Each structure stands twice: as structure tokens, then as C-alpha cells.
A tleap script that builds the chain and sets N, CA, C and O, in Angstrom:
source leaprc.protein.ff14SB
mol = sequence {
  NMET THR ARG ALA GLN LEU ASN ASP SER GLU
  TRP GLU PHE ILE GLY PRO PHE LEU PRO VAL
  GLY ARG PHE GLY PRO CYS PRO GLU ARG LEU
  ARG GLU GLN PHE GLU GLY VAL ILE TRP ARG
  PHE ARG THR GLY SER GLN TRP ARG GLY MET
  PRO GLU ARG PHE GLY CALA
}
set mol.1.N position { 132.098 58.845 98.925 }
set mol.1.CA position { 131.148 57.761 98.992 }
set mol.1.C position { 130.112 58.091 100.076 }
set mol.1.O position { 130.456 58.486 101.190 }
set mol.2.N position { 128.868 57.922 99.724 }
set mol.2.CA position { 127.801 58.159 100.689 }
set mol.2.C position { 127.403 56.847 101.344 }
set mol.2.O position { 127.897 55.782 100.973 }
set mol.3.N position { 126.511 56.929 102.318 }
set mol.3.CA position { 126.049 55.707 102.984 }
set mol.3.C position { 125.272 54.798 102.049 }
set mol.3.O position { 125.165 53.598 102.301 }
set mol.4.N position { 124.729 55.352 100.973 }
set mol.4.CA position { 123.948 54.543 100.037 }
set mol.4.C position { 124.827 53.864 98.997 }
set mol.4.O position { 124.345 53.026 98.235 }
set mol.5.N position { 126.093 54.210 98.954 }
set mol.5.CA position { 126.984 53.627 97.965 }
set mol.5.C position { 127.745 52.453 98.567 }
set mol.5.O position { 128.098 52.451 99.746 }
set mol.6.N position { 127.984 51.472 97.735 }
set mol.6.CA position { 128.721 50.286 98.154 }
set mol.6.C position { 130.176 50.430 97.754 }
set mol.6.O position { 130.479 50.973 96.692 }
set mol.7.N position { 131.080 49.948 98.595 }
set mol.7.CA position { 132.468 49.920 98.158 }
set mol.7.C position { 132.655 48.683 97.275 }
set mol.7.O position { 131.754 47.850 97.182 }
set mol.8.N position { 133.790 48.562 96.643 }
set mol.8.CA position { 133.995 47.492 95.670 }
set mol.8.C position { 133.903 46.096 96.290 }
set mol.8.O position { 133.364 45.181 95.667 }
set mol.9.N position { 134.415 45.925 97.491 }
set mol.9.CA position { 134.363 44.591 98.106 }
set mol.9.C position { 132.917 44.199 98.446 }
set mol.9.O position { 132.547 43.032 98.314 }
set mol.10.N position { 132.103 45.163 98.881 }
set mol.10.CA position { 130.696 44.871 99.151 }
set mol.10.C position { 129.967 44.497 97.863 }
set mol.10.O position { 129.150 43.576 97.849 }
set mol.11.N position { 130.268 45.217 96.782 }
set mol.11.CA position { 129.613 44.936 95.504 }
set mol.11.C position { 130.024 43.570 94.966 }
set mol.11.O position { 129.190 42.859 94.407 }
set mol.12.N position { 131.285 43.191 95.123 }
set mol.12.CA position { 131.736 41.876 94.664 }
set mol.12.C position { 130.997 40.759 95.400 }
set mol.12.O position { 130.758 39.693 94.832 }
set mol.13.N position { 130.637 40.999 96.652 }
set mol.13.CA position { 129.902 40.009 97.427 }
set mol.13.C position { 128.429 39.951 97.010 }
set mol.13.O position { 127.876 38.862 96.853 }
set mol.14.N position { 127.797 41.098 96.830 }
set mol.14.CA position { 126.358 41.168 96.567 }
set mol.14.C position { 126.013 40.946 95.090 }
set mol.14.O position { 125.022 40.284 94.781 }
set mol.15.N position { 126.812 41.488 94.189 }
set mol.15.CA position { 126.513 41.466 92.758 }
set mol.15.C position { 126.073 40.132 92.181 }
set mol.15.O position { 125.081 40.091 91.452 }
set mol.16.N position { 126.771 39.032 92.478 }
set mol.16.CA position { 126.384 37.746 91.884 }
set mol.16.C position { 124.998 37.245 92.313 }
set mol.16.O position { 124.434 36.379 91.645 }
set mol.17.N position { 124.444 37.761 93.397 }
set mol.17.CA position { 123.149 37.312 93.877 }
set mol.17.C position { 121.981 38.079 93.258 }
set mol.17.O position { 120.827 37.695 93.450 }
set mol.18.N position { 122.256 39.145 92.527 }
set mol.18.CA position { 121.186 39.961 91.954 }
set mol.18.C position { 120.778 39.425 90.591 }
set mol.18.O position { 121.627 38.996 89.810 }
set mol.19.N position { 119.475 39.450 90.303 }
set mol.19.CA position { 119.001 38.891 89.032 }
set mol.19.C position { 119.305 39.805 87.854 }
set mol.19.O position { 119.022 41.003 87.888 }
set mol.20.N position { 119.875 39.231 86.832 }
set mol.20.CA position { 120.071 39.933 85.576 }
set mol.20.C position { 119.578 38.978 84.505 }
set mol.20.O position { 120.120 37.886 84.336 }
set mol.21.N position { 118.575 39.384 83.803 }
set mol.21.CA position { 118.021 38.488 82.813 }
set mol.21.C position { 117.119 39.216 81.850 }
set mol.21.O position { 117.204 40.433 81.682 }
set mol.22.N position { 116.273 38.465 81.234 }
set mol.22.CA position { 115.389 39.012 80.209 }
set mol.22.C position { 114.492 40.116 80.756 }
set mol.22.O position { 114.242 41.097 80.057 }
set mol.23.N position { 114.007 39.983 81.974 }
set mol.23.CA position { 113.111 40.972 82.553 }
set mol.23.C position { 113.732 41.699 83.740 }
set mol.23.O position { 113.071 42.522 84.373 }
set mol.24.N position { 114.977 41.412 84.046 }
set mol.24.CA position { 115.652 42.050 85.177 }
set mol.24.C position { 116.247 43.391 84.786 }
set mol.24.O position { 116.028 43.867 83.672 }
set mol.25.N position { 116.989 43.998 85.681 }
set mol.25.CA position { 117.595 45.303 85.417 }
set mol.25.C position { 118.703 45.220 84.374 }
set mol.25.O position { 119.195 44.137 84.054 }
set mol.26.N position { 119.084 46.371 83.854 }
set mol.26.CA position { 120.157 46.453 82.863 }
set mol.26.C position { 121.488 46.133 83.535 }
set mol.26.O position { 121.822 46.767 84.536 }
set mol.27.N position { 122.254 45.182 83.030 }
set mol.27.CA position { 123.500 44.795 83.693 }
set mol.27.C position { 124.499 45.940 83.852 }
set mol.27.O position { 125.216 45.993 84.852 }
set mol.28.N position { 124.557 46.854 82.886 }
set mol.28.CA position { 125.537 47.941 82.961 }
set mol.28.C position { 125.174 48.978 84.026 }
set mol.28.O position { 126.033 49.766 84.420 }
set mol.29.N position { 123.933 48.998 84.499 }
set mol.29.CA position { 123.499 49.959 85.521 }
set mol.29.C position { 123.052 49.273 86.804 }
set mol.29.O position { 122.447 49.911 87.666 }
set mol.30.N position { 123.336 48.003 86.940 }
set mol.30.CA position { 122.837 47.229 88.072 }
set mol.30.C position { 123.310 47.791 89.411 }
set mol.30.O position { 122.522 47.898 90.350 }
set mol.31.N position { 124.570 48.145 89.503 }
set mol.31.CA position { 125.088 48.673 90.771 }
set mol.31.C position { 124.414 49.996 91.119 }
set mol.31.O position { 124.031 50.224 92.266 }
set mol.32.N position { 124.272 50.860 90.127 }
set mol.32.CA position { 123.611 52.156 90.340 }
set mol.32.C position { 122.169 51.962 90.808 }
set mol.32.O position { 121.711 52.649 91.720 }
set mol.33.N position { 121.463 51.034 90.186 }
set mol.33.CA position { 120.080 50.774 90.554 }
set mol.33.C position { 119.976 50.198 91.965 }
set mol.33.O position { 119.088 50.578 92.729 }
set mol.34.N position { 120.869 49.297 92.305 }
set mol.34.CA position { 120.846 48.691 93.631 }
set mol.34.C position { 121.149 49.738 94.701 }
set mol.34.O position { 120.528 49.730 95.763 }
set mol.35.N position { 122.090 50.632 94.434 }
set mol.35.CA position { 122.395 51.698 95.381 }
set mol.35.C position { 121.203 52.639 95.544 }
set mol.35.O position { 120.996 53.196 96.622 }
set mol.36.N position { 120.424 52.818 94.487 }
set mol.36.CA position { 119.203 53.613 94.583 }
set mol.36.C position { 118.186 52.980 95.514 }
set mol.36.O position { 117.509 53.678 96.270 }
set mol.37.N position { 118.076 51.663 95.462 }
set mol.37.CA position { 117.162 50.948 96.365 }
set mol.37.C position { 117.641 51.091 97.807 }
set mol.37.O position { 116.833 51.304 98.711 }
set mol.38.N position { 118.943 50.976 98.026 }
set mol.38.CA position { 119.499 51.162 99.367 }
set mol.38.C position { 119.165 52.565 99.874 }
set mol.38.O position { 118.724 52.729 101.012 }
set mol.39.N position { 119.376 53.572 99.030 }
set mol.39.CA position { 119.082 54.954 99.417 }
set mol.39.C position { 117.617 55.102 99.809 }
set mol.39.O position { 117.294 55.733 100.816 }
set mol.40.N position { 116.743 54.520 99.012 }
set mol.40.CA position { 115.295 54.643 99.232 }
set mol.40.C position { 114.888 54.080 100.593 }
set mol.40.O position { 114.119 54.704 101.324 }
set mol.41.N position { 115.405 52.905 100.925 }
set mol.41.CA position { 115.014 52.273 102.183 }
set mol.41.C position { 115.728 52.866 103.391 }
set mol.41.O position { 115.193 52.829 104.499 }
set mol.42.N position { 116.904 53.401 103.202 }
set mol.42.CA position { 117.588 54.050 104.325 }
set mol.42.C position { 116.941 55.375 104.691 }
set mol.42.O position { 116.863 55.724 105.869 }
set mol.43.N position { 116.478 56.115 103.696 }
set mol.43.CA position { 115.907 57.429 103.963 }
set mol.43.C position { 114.420 57.375 104.263 }
set mol.43.O position { 113.888 58.265 104.927 }
set mol.44.N position { 113.744 56.338 103.782 }
set mol.44.CA position { 112.299 56.248 103.960 }
set mol.44.C position { 111.551 57.194 103.036 }
set mol.44.O position { 110.353 57.417 103.209 }
set mol.45.N position { 112.244 57.742 102.069 }
set mol.45.CA position { 111.655 58.685 101.126 }
set mol.45.C position { 110.788 57.961 100.105 }
set mol.45.O position { 110.837 56.736 99.985 }
set mol.46.N position { 110.008 58.725 99.384 }
set mol.46.CA position { 109.216 58.163 98.301 }
set mol.46.C position { 110.098 58.000 97.068 }
set mol.46.O position { 111.124 58.666 96.929 }
set mol.47.N position { 109.681 57.101 96.175 }
set mol.47.CA position { 110.467 56.855 94.967 }
set mol.47.C position { 110.636 58.131 94.149 }
set mol.47.O position { 111.695 58.345 93.559 }
set mol.48.N position { 109.621 58.973 94.104 }
set mol.48.CA position { 109.715 60.184 93.287 }
set mol.48.C position { 110.709 61.185 93.860 }
set mol.48.O position { 111.116 62.110 93.158 }
set mol.49.N position { 111.107 61.024 95.117 }
set mol.49.CA position { 112.088 61.899 95.729 }
set mol.49.C position { 113.520 61.435 95.548 }
set mol.49.O position { 114.443 62.051 96.082 }
set mol.50.N position { 113.718 60.358 94.803 }
set mol.50.CA position { 115.050 59.786 94.615 }
set mol.50.C position { 115.932 60.710 93.762 }
set mol.50.O position { 115.476 61.224 92.741 }
set mol.51.N position { 117.177 60.921 94.167 }
set mol.51.CA position { 118.091 61.754 93.372 }
set mol.51.C position { 118.317 61.168 91.981 }
set mol.51.O position { 118.278 59.951 91.801 }
set mol.52.N position { 118.551 62.029 91.010 }
set mol.52.CA position { 118.722 61.592 89.626 }
set mol.52.C position { 119.986 60.770 89.415 }
set mol.52.O position { 120.084 60.052 88.420 }
set mol.53.N position { 120.953 60.853 90.320 }
set mol.53.CA position { 122.207 60.100 90.138 }
set mol.53.C position { 121.977 58.586 90.137 }
set mol.53.O position { 122.832 57.828 89.678 }
set mol.54.N position { 120.813 58.141 90.656 }
set mol.54.CA position { 120.519 56.718 90.677 }
set mol.54.C position { 119.760 56.262 89.439 }
set mol.54.O position { 119.446 55.078 89.318 }
set mol.55.N position { 119.465 57.148 88.540 }
set mol.55.CA position { 118.765 56.801 87.321 }
set mol.55.C position { 117.253 56.869 87.493 }
set mol.55.O position { 116.733 57.195 88.560 }
set mol.56.N position { 116.575 56.550 86.404 }
set mol.56.CA position { 115.107 56.618 86.401 }
set mol.56.C position { 114.495 55.461 87.160 }
set mol.56.O position { 113.271 55.364 87.255 }
savepdb mol mol.pdb
quit
């Protein structure tokens, strides 16, 4: 697990607060997408520098 990844207890706490809807993120990839946002803000990198493991 990297610093950008959430453990299961953290995800259980945060997950219900994230929007999933008609225009929101895909529910099956929501955790992956959220971890990508965490990675982006922790590193200060540009979006185009994001590793592929977080999806498009």
C-alpha cells in the first residue's frame, strides 16, 4: 500500500460521502479514482503525470 492508497477502514468512512450519480464517477472505480486525486494533490504533479494504475 502506498501513501496514496486508502486502507479499508478509511474507505468505509469516506466512501459514503462521495457523489455517485448520473454525472458523477463510475461506482465500480470510485475508490481508484479517489486515490488518484489523493496522489495528485500529495505529489503536486500535473494530471498528465498521473500513473496509469489510477485510470484515465
